[in-house]
N, C-alpha and C positions, 0 to 999 in steps of 0.2 A: 312472177306468180305462175305456178304450174297449171296446166289444163287439168280439169277433172278427168279421172280415169275410171273405167268400169272394167272389172275383172270378174268373170263368171267361171265357176268350176263345178264339176260334178260333186256328188256327196263327199264329205270329208274323208271317207275311207279310200276314195279313189284319187281325189285331188287333181284330176286331169283338167286342163283348161277346156272350156267349151269352144266349139267352132264359131266363126264370126257370125253366121246367120242365126244360130241359136242365141248368141249374146245379143244380137240386134233385136230379136224377137222379145227377149226379156227386157231389154232397155225400152222398147216401145210399150210393153205392158206396164212397166213401172212408171213411165211418163204419162200414160193415159188413165191409169187406175185412180180412183178417188176414195177408196176405202169402203165403198158401199158394199154391204154383204151381198153375196150371190143369191139367186132365187131359190136355192135349195135343191135344184134339179140340174142335171148335166146339160150343158149347152154345147152344141156342135160348133167347131171353129167356123164353119160356113155361115152360122147364124150371127156371128159377131158383126158389128158395123164395119163396112168397107172390106170385108174378108172374102167376098165371093170371088174376086180375082185371084186370090192366093190359096183358096181352099184346096184345090187339087194338088198343087205343089206341096203345100203344107202336109196334106195327108200322105202323099207318096213318100216324102222324106221322114216325117215324124212317125207315121204308122209303121214304116219299115224299121226305124230305129227302136221304137217301143217293142215291136214284135221280136226283134233280135235280142234286145236286152232281157226281156222276160224269158225268152227261150234259154239264153245263156245262164240266167240265174236259176231257173228250174233244173237244168242239167247239172249245174254245180251243186245244188242242194241234194239232188238225187245221189250224187257221188259222195257227198259228205253230209249225212243226216244231222250232224250237230249244228249245221248252219241253216239259217232261215233265208229263203230266197228274197224276202221283202222285209228287211229289219225295220222296226218301228223307231 
């Protein structure tokens, strides 16, 4: 019997595998979530249970990654107005 495998990748148009730490973050999320709807308001990562130790590292990595991705998409959309930076 094979061990279960988890493969995470970016959106279908990219198909790049995610790095190990992002994959682990997703695996942890999926293992902890119970399907309860969110409160309808944004919650900071630091407000999640047991996240205070990891909040700074998470923000420095994820914040930088989000900022970089958003900037790249906005620049690409500026150069090609037929594309939307955030496709639905």
